[in-house]
N, C-alpha and C positions, 0 to 999 in steps of 0.2 A: 473168471469162469474156466473150468477145465477145457483144454484144447483138443483132447483126444475124443474123436467121435465114437459113440457107443450107444447101443440100444439096451436098456435095462428092462428086463421082463419079470413079472410076478404072475403066478397062476394060483388062484384061490380055490377053485373047484374043478374037478375032473369032468363032471357031467354038466351039460348046458343045453338049453333049447334054442328058441329063436333069439337072435342077437341084434342089439343095436350098438353102434360104435360111437362113443363120445370123444371127439377130437378137439383138444384145447391147444391152440398155437400161440405161445407167448414169445417174448423176446429171447428167452434163454433155453427153451425146450419145446418139444412137441409131445403131448401125452395122448395116448389112445387107450380109453377104458372100454372093455368089452362087457356090455351090460346084458344080462339074461332077462329078457322081457317077460318070461313066464314066471321066473322065481323072484323077480324084482331085486336083483343083486348083481354087483360087479363080480364077474367070474375070472377076469384076467386084466392085466394092464401092462402096457409097454411104453417106455419113455425114451425119446431120442435126445441125447445131450451132446454138447461139444460142437454144435453146428449152428451157424447163424442162418435163420430162415429169412429169405428175401423174395420179392415177387418173381425174380428170374429162376429161382430154384425150388419154389414152394411145391409145385406139382410133382416133381421128381422125388423130392424129399418125402412127401406124404406117401407116395406110391411105395417107396422103399420101406418105410416104416410099417405100413399096413400089411403089405404082402409078407414081410418078414415076421411080423407079429402073429398073423393068422396061421402061418406055418408053425411057428413056435408053440402056439396054444391049441393047435389041432382044430381050428375053426375053418370050415369050408365056406365058399361063396354062397352056397345054397342056404346056409344058416343065417346069413345077414339080411335083416329086414330093412334097416335104415341106418343112416349116418348123419350125425349132427356135428357141425363144425363152428367153432368160435375162434376168431382171429382178428388181428389188426385190420384197419380199414384197407390198407394197400394190399394185404394178402387176400382179404375177402373179395376185393374187386377182381383180382386175377382169377380166383377160383370160380366165381360166378360166371365169368365170361368163357372159361375154357374147360372146366372140370365136368366129368361125367362118371357114372358108376363103372363104366368099362375101363377107366384109367386104373382102377384098383382090381380089375378082373372080377368085378361083382356082377350079379345078374342085372339086366337092363331095367327091371322093375324095382330095383332097390332105390328107396327114396333118399335123396340127398337134401339136407336142409342146412343152409348157412345162416347163422344168427345175424339179424339186421343190426347195423351200427346206429348209434344215436346222433353222432355228428362226425365231421371230418377228423376230429381229434379223439373221440370217444367210441371205442370199437364194440363189436358184438360180444366181446368177453364181458363187458359190464352189463350188457343187456341180459346175458345168460345169468349172471350173478343176481341181478335185480329180480329175476323170476323166482328166486328162492326165498325172498323176504316175505314176512307176514303182511297182512293187510293193514296192520296198525301203523301209526306214525312212528318213524324211526330214522336213524342215521346209519349209513353203511360206508365202509372203506375197504378197497381191495388193494393190497400192497404187493407191487411187482416192480417192473422196470419203470413204471409210472405209479403214482398214487391216484386212484380213481375214487372219488367220494360222491355220495348221493344223499339227498334228504327227501324222505317221504312225509308229506304233510297235507292233510285235508284232501287226500286223493290225488295230489300232484307230485311229480318227481323233479327235483332240480339236481344237476350234476356238475362236476368240475373235475379237471384232471391236471396233475402237477408232475413235472419231470423229476426223476430221481437218478441216483448214481449207480444203482445195481446191487446195493447191499441186501435188499429185501427179496431179490429173486436169484441171487448168486452170480449174476453176470458181471458184477463189479468187484468180485472177490477172486483172488488169485487161484484158489482151489475150490471155487464155488460150484455147487451142484444142487439140484432139487432134492427133496427128501425121499428119494427112491432107494431101492436096495443098494447098499454099499456106501450110502452117505452117512457121515457122522451127524447124528440128529440131536444129541444132547451131551452136555458136559456137567460134571459134578465134582466137588472137592471132598476127599476123605478127611477123617479126623486128623491124620498126620500131614495134611496139606497136599497130598498127591492128587493131581487132576485126573479124573477118570472120564472116559467117553463111551458113548453107546452108538453102535452102528446099526442102521436099519437092515433088517433081514439077518442079523447076526452073521454077517459075511465079512470078507476083507474090505477094508475101507478104500474108497476111491476118490473122496473129496469131502468138503465141509459144507453142510447145509446152512442157509441163512439163519435158521433157528439156533443151531449150535454156535455159529459165529457171534450172534448177539449175546448168547449166554457166556461165551468166552470173554467178550469185551466187558461185560459186567464184572466178571471175575477179576479181570486185569485191573479195572478201575478200583474195585474194593480192596485189592491187594497192594495198591500203590504202584503198580507196573505202568499204569496209564494215568497221566495227570489231567487236570480239568480242561486243558487246551487240546487234548487228543494226542499228546506226544508220548511215545513209549520211552520211559525214562532210563532204562538200563540195558536195552537190547534192541536189535532191529527186527527180530522175529520171535514170536511166541509159539512154541511147538505144542501141538496136541498129539501126543504119541510121538512116534519116531519119524513119520512120513509127511505130516501136514502141519501147517502153521498159519497163524494170523500175522500179517505183515503191517507195516506202518501205512501202506497204501490201502489195505483192507480197513484199517481203523478210520482213515479219512473218509472212505465211502460210507462206513457206518455212521460216523459223526455227521456227515452231510445229510444223509437220508433220515436220521433220527430228528435232526433240526427241521427239515422240510416237513416231515410227518407231523411233528408237534405244531408247526405253524399252520398247516392246512387243517388239522383237526380242531385247533382252537377257534377256527372260523365257523365251525358247525354250530347250529343252534342247539339249545337244550330242549330237544323234543323227543319224547318216547324212548325206546330202547336203542342200543347200539349193537351193530354186528360187524365183525371184521373177518377178512379172508386173505389168505396168502401164505407163502412159504414160512414167514416168521412164526406161524401158528401151527407148526407140525406137532407140537405138544404144549402142555401148560407152562413149561419152562420158558418157551418163547415169548408168550404174552407177559409173563412176569418180568423178563429181561427188558422188553419194550417199555413197560411201565417204569421200571427202576432207572433205565437210562434216560427217560424223559421223552421218548418217542410218542407216547400216548398220554394225553392230559389225565390228571387224577380223576376228573369227573367221568371219564370213559373207561376207567380201569376195570369195571365189572361187565364189560361188553362180552357178548357171546361170540365165539369164534370157531372157524374151521379152516382146514388147509386149502380147500378148493371148492368154493361156491360156484365157480365157473363150470366145473365138471358136473356138479349136481344140477345146475340149471339146464345144461345140455341134455342130461338124462331125462329131465321132466319133459323136454321137447320130444324125445324119443318115445316116451310113454303115451303121449296124448296130443292129438291134433289141436285141441283147444288151447293147450299150452303154447304150441307153435304160433297160433293166432295171437295169443296174449303177448308174445315177444314183439310182434309187429306193432301192436298198440303201445307197448312200453317205449319202443324206439321212436315212434311218431310223436308221442305226447311228452316225453322227457325234455326238459329245457336245460341247455348248457349255459353255465354262468361263470366259466373260468375267468374271463376277462374282468369281471366285476371284482374278483378276489385277488388278482395278481399284485396290486400295489401293497395291500395289507400283508399279503403272504411274504413278499420280499423283506419287509420291515421286521416281521416276526421271526423270520428265518435266522437273522443275525442274533436275535435275542436268545434263541434256543440252541446255539452252537456249542456252548461249553458243556462238558460232561458233569 
């Protein structure tokens, strides 16, 4: 992951009314989406990258991001109606004990809602994502620093979480960055063999998104630059442009996480439709690379996908009190089954390691 701390901001509309702030705190970044409650659209977004969020710095880090972002986007405290936060269990606990609207210089009546967690291992981020699923039976997976999976069947929800190495959120890549402005988000090969890349926001590149890293790994494999054991055969670094590259260490992270993903997803039952979320799905090239590399079983290749169901779930909470009530019900009724799967998961992981 890139080590330089920076806040990347995007502004989509100049005019906005009453605002709700959707805050998603993951292992690799903090994203704040400013949602216009009157127009039902995200009007601006700011993302903090290059900084590890921990219980001892969460409050100060969030304060710095939100105050800076509001100033950047021209949003006053009087405009903010509510704030929804999804975070890991350890971060949520700190914020629930100590956090108030005055910490962000907001009005005292501004409502703060922290998404409830499902278990000690499964955070409010999955609760938010589950809020976006249809009522039908289906399977779901969120790809980040961990792989969180869920099965909806006959009105019940079963969940499990598996550790990953950081290829899918960028934290395990040397130049990894979320798919915000400045991130390389896609690569493609021209007829003459030249590798081209696309940068989000058409600006100067500052890092490689997980989506582009996976597309590059697939290109390397197909060109014979990467063998089936995950070894780069004729070089130590594979450059994308002049400034950024995929290293052997990056390939190992991708290899590990694609094998763990395949192992976990192969344990899911064949029930209903499938839905995926996470940085690998910033565009259609990402899911194509995931399927081709073997991270996603063939039977799930037609899954619907989006980059951030977590942000979308938080926004649903900002829009409706009934949706906030529903998140509490989801957290209370969902059953964690991680321990039941671990033995099979470890055996299958070794099976899926080769490219």
